[in-house]
N, C-alpha and C positions, 0 to 999 in steps of 0.2 A: 808723699811717697818718695820724693828725692832723698829725704833723710833715712827712710827705711832701706832704700837701695844702697845708700852710702854706708849705713850701718852693716848691711850684709857684706859689702866689699871689705870692710874692716875684719869682720868675723871670718870671712873666707880666707883672707891672707893669713890670719892667725892659725890656720890649719897647716901651713907650709912647714916643712921640716926645720927650717932656719928662719926665725922671726926676729926682727929688730923693731923696737918701738922707741922713737926719738922725736922730741919737739913737736908733738901733735901729729906725727905720721906713724903708720905701720907699714913696714916693708916685709914682704914674704919672699923667701928664696928657696929654691930646690937645687941642691948640689948636683943632681943627676942631669941637669940641663942648663945651658947658658941662654936659653930662649928668653927674649924680652917679654914675650907674651905670658910667660910663667913667672918670671922674676921681676916684680914691680912693686910699687908702693901706692898708698892711698892715704888721704888725711882723715883724721877723726872729724865727725860732723861738728861744724862750728869752729874748726881750728883757725888760729890767726898766727901763722908761723913768722918768726923773725928771720933775718938773714943768717944768723948763727944756726937756727933750727934747720934751714935748708942746706947749709954747708955740712952739718952733721949727717943729714940724710944722704947727701952726695957721697960723703966719705964711706958710708955703709956699702954703697954700690962699688965704688972704686977699689976698696980693699978686697973685693971678691972678683975684680976684673969684669964687672958687668956694666952695661949701659944704664945710667940713671933714668928711670921711666916711671910715670904715674898714670893711674886711671882713676877717675873720680867724677861724681856728680857735682858740678860747680855750684848749683843752687844750695847744696847742703853745707858748703864751706866757701862762701863768696870771697874771702880774703886770700885764698890759696893761689889762684891763677896769677895775680899780680906779683906775689912773692916769688913764684917760680920764674916768671918772665924776667924779673929783676936779676935773677941768678943766671940767666942765659938760656932757660928752657924755652922750647918752641912747641907749638901745637902740631902734633902728629896727625890727629884726626878728631872730629867731633861727631858722635853718633847719637841719634835719637833712640830712645828705648820705649818698648811697649810692655804693658802689664796685663796679665789675665788673672781673674779671680774665679772662684767657683760660681759666682753669680753671672759672670760674662761668658764662661765657657759654653760654646754653642753645641747643642746636641741635635744632630740631624734626625729626620723621621726614622731612619734605619736603626737608631739606637747607638750607633757608633759615635765616638767623640770627634768633633771637629768638622763635620760636614764633608768628610773625605770618602773616597771610594771604599765601601765596606769589603770589597774583594781583596784589598791589599792586606796581606797578613803582616802585622807588626810583631817582631820577635825580640826577646831579650837574649843577648849572647850568653852562652854557657861554657863554651870551650875556648881554649887558647886560639885555635885557628879561626873561630868566629870573631873574637876580639881583634885579631890581626887583620881579618878581612874588613872589619869596620874601620880600623885605623887607616888601612890602605885606601879605602873608598873615600874617606874624608880628606886624605892627602891629595887624591886625584881631584876631588871636588873643589878644593881651594887652590889648585894649580901650584902645589909645592910650597905654599906659604907655611903650611903645617905639614912638614915631611913625615912620612910614616917611619916609625922607629920602635925598637923594643921598649923604650921609655914610654912612648905613646900608648902602646898596648897595655903596659902595666898601669898607666894612669887611668885608662878606661875601666879596667877591672877594679881598680881601687875606688872609682866613683860608684860603680854598681854595688860593691861590697860595703861601702861606707855610708849608705843611705841616700845616695844620689841615684842616677839611672842612666842606662844606655839602651836605646831601642834602634832596630834596623829592619829594613825590608830586604829580603833575600833576592838576589839576581837569579835568572834561570840556570846559570851554571853553578849555583850553590854558594857563590861569594856574596858580596854586599852591594846592593844597588844604591842605597842611601841610608843615612843614619842621623842620629842626634844624641847629644848627651846633656845631662843636667846635674848641677851640683846638689849636694845634700842641703836641705833647708837650714837656714839660720835666721834668727830674728824674725821668723814668720814668713820668710820669702825664700825663693830659690832662683838661681840663674840658669836658664836654658841656653846652651851655646853649642857651637859646632854642628849646626844643622847643614848637612850637605848631601847632594845627590850627584852621582857620577854623570858626566855629560850625556852618555848614551841613554840614560833613563829619565831625563828631565821631562817635565810636562805631563807626568802621569799621576801626580798627587802624592808622591812619596814624602816630600818635605812636610806637607800638611799632616799626613798620616802619622809620621814618627813624632812630630811636635805635639799633636793632640794626645797621642798615647802617653808621652812623657808628662805632659801637663796634668793629665788626669791622675797619673801615678803619684805625682808630688802632692796633689790635693788629698789623695787617699792616705798619704803619709803625714798629713797634718799641716802642710803649707797653706797659708792664707792667701798667698799670691805667688805667681811665677812671672819673671820678667826676662826679656831678651832684647838684643839689638838686631837691627835689620840692615842689609847691605844695599838695598835698592827698592824701588817702588813695587817691583814684581814680588819680591819676598814679603814686603809689607802687606800686600793684599792677601797673600797666603795666610799670614798670621792673623790679620784682622778677620778673615772668614772664620777662623777658629774661635775668636773671641778676645784677642789681644787688642788693647786700646792705647793710644799715645799718652805718655805721661811725663817725659822729661828728657834731659840730655846728659850724656857722659862725655868727658873730655879726656883725651890722651895726650900727654906731654912728655918730651924727652930732652935730655941734655947731650948734645953730640960732643964727641971728644975734641 
């Protein structure tokens, strides 16, 4: 599954507006933002980069004024971490990831997906103000790490229109209490990311509800699996109750100026 997830990372970056393929790496850039969480690179499965390959990759970032940064599953390309360290890259974070398949997705007795409160109504945004509310809620959920912006709103709409998905639970005031997004499937799998609940609405099962709804939607669209990363043991338990299972690790590395 590491190779499947890594192959997905390659295919997903190849969807960016500006793509560079060099020395066994694929870098995906979006000129609309300088965010390192959008502009990054990943190796091809099995890549064995030389120092010249890494230098060429660094140049692709530097010429755009961006921080050289990679995300990848190290088990799918074991030689890459050492090559990056030799060039001065350091580990930003290492995240475990979980995978759900149609066989592991848990269906509660009520018939709703994920063992979540069936009273929670999960919706798909349809209007600009709903996408803006989702983007604002996710910005609040992640405490400004992903600040709300017009680009963020456009990105969410593009996900939904492009074969991925966005789901949310509405707050009593008509805005968004919590939401999640998922990429369009590629190489048989899809990445579910950006699961967030505003602080005032936590502990009500919203994260589980939107995650389960999106996971089921991706299976309906032909995905053979859906994977995600978790931020702590609390969120891990939420995802495992839905049917996600531990499968591997992804590494985040960057080269500071």
